[in-house]
N, C-alpha and C positions, 0 to 999 in steps of 0.2 A: 504493499500499499504506499509505503514511504516513497518507494522508488517510483511510482506512478505519479504520485504528487509532486516529487521534484522533477521530472519529465513535463508534466503539464505546465508547472511555473516555469521552465525553461522555455517551453514552446510559447508562452505568452509573452515573455520579455523579448524574446528574440523574434516575435511577430509583430511588436509594437511599432516598428517603422512601416510594415505592411499595413498594419490596421490603420494607421494616419493616412498612408498613400491611398487606401481604398476609400477612406471617408471624403478626402480632400483631393484626391488626383495626384499624379506625379509632380514633381519638382519642375519649375519651367524656369527659362532664362530671366524673364521677367521678373519672377519669386527672388531669383538670386540678386539681382540689381536691385530690388528695393530693400533686401535684407541689408546689403551693403550700405545703400543710401541711409537707412534708418540707424545702424550702427554708428556711421560716422556722425550723424547728428546726435545720437547720445554721447559719443566721446565731446563734442563741443558743447552740448548742455552741461555736462559734468564740470568742465572748466568754468563755464559762466556762473553755475552756482557756486562754486568754490570762489570764484572772484568777487561775487555780490555778498559773500560772508553767509551763506546758506549752507544747508546741511548736504554736502557734497558726498559723504558716506551714503546717505541714503538715497541720492541719485546715482550713485556708482554701483550700489547693491541692486536697484530697479533696473539699471543698465544690463548688468550681468545675468540677472534672472530671466530678463527678456531675451538675450541674444544667445546665452551661452546653455548648453544641454546639462549642466551642473544637476544632481538631484534627480535626473529623469533614467536612472539605471543604465547611462551613457558612459562609456570612457571618454574623458575629455583630453585632446592631446593640445596644449597649449604652451608654445615656446614664444614669450614676449621679446621684443626687439632688445629692449635695455635691460636684459637679466644675463648676468654672467656667473653669480654665486650660486643662486637658485634659479637653474636655468628653464626648468619645466614648472607648470602651475598645474598640478592635477585636481586641485579641490578649489572649492568656492573661496575660502580664505586666502588661499595664494593668489587668485585672480584680483580679489579686493585689494590685497595688499599692493599689489603692481601698478592697479589704476589710481589709488588714492595716496599711497605712501606709507611707509612703516617706519617708525624712528629706531635706528639701530640697524637697520638691513640696507641693502643696495637699493631698495623701492623708493624712488623719490615722488612717486605720484605723476606718471604719465599722463593721464587724464586731466590733471589740474592744471596744465602748463601755461595757459589755457590755449587752445586753438579757436580759430574762427571760421575754419573750413576743413574738411576731408573730401579731397578729390581722389577718385578711383579710376585706374587706367588697367583694365584687365586684358593680361596676354591670351586667357583662354580659360573658358569654364567646360567643364566635362559632367555630363548628367549620367549617372548610370543607366544601364539599359531597361532598367524597371522602373526607374524614376525616383527611387527611395534615397539617394545621394546625390550630392552635387559637390564638386571640388571647382575651385576658382584660383587663378594663380594672375600675379601681375604686380604694379606698383600701386600703392596709395602714396599721397602727398597731403602733408598737414602743414596748414597754414597758420603761422604765428600771428601774435598780434601787430608784429612790426611789419606784416605782409609777405614775408619770407617763406617759402614751401621747404619741407623737409621730405624727401624722398625716401621710402621705405618699401622693401620687398615684401611680399605676403604671399601665402597659400591657405584659404579658408576651406573647411569641408563643412556641409551642412546636411540635416537631415530634419524631417518634419515631425513637429511633436503631435500630439492627440489633438491639437487645436487647429491643426493645419499651419502652423507658423514655422518658418525656418528658424531651427537654431544650429550653433557653431558646435562641432565635434572635433575640428582642427583649426588650430590658429598657429601659424607660425609666421614670424615675421623678423626681419633683420635688415641692418643698414647694407646699402651695395658696398661691394668689395671695392678697396682702395688700395692702391700699390705703395702709397705714401705711408 
């Protein structure tokens, strides 16, 4: 009986993306682009809340919950741009620390910079044959308050949650290689 229950639970957990796909259809290119736009707007919003003296921790938590699949029985592969000591952020607390900073760590609060815009230049997007996962790669550009852009390379992977919204399961970003 225990074996049967374990198999039934495993089947349910592994079927979750298929259930979302059946309820909401396969992932589309337009959904990936909308998710990217919303993610960038969320980063800008965190910085605005910080600059205005508001509860930027709460805004960052909202952003992470909206855009990342932490807590959804998903493995999240997150390698932030400015992380060397704690390179990978497999849990919500690690992601939050990266976005808003934690004293005594390398995390200075990437999202509180602040930025005025995030612009995406996709090199390509691949949607799985059955439409339950999408991968996008390219550059995104973060515009600072001085008007200068910082170019960052990225790879993002998306799945649909039970509400049909895209959530990130892979986020890798890095500064472009420099021979200097």
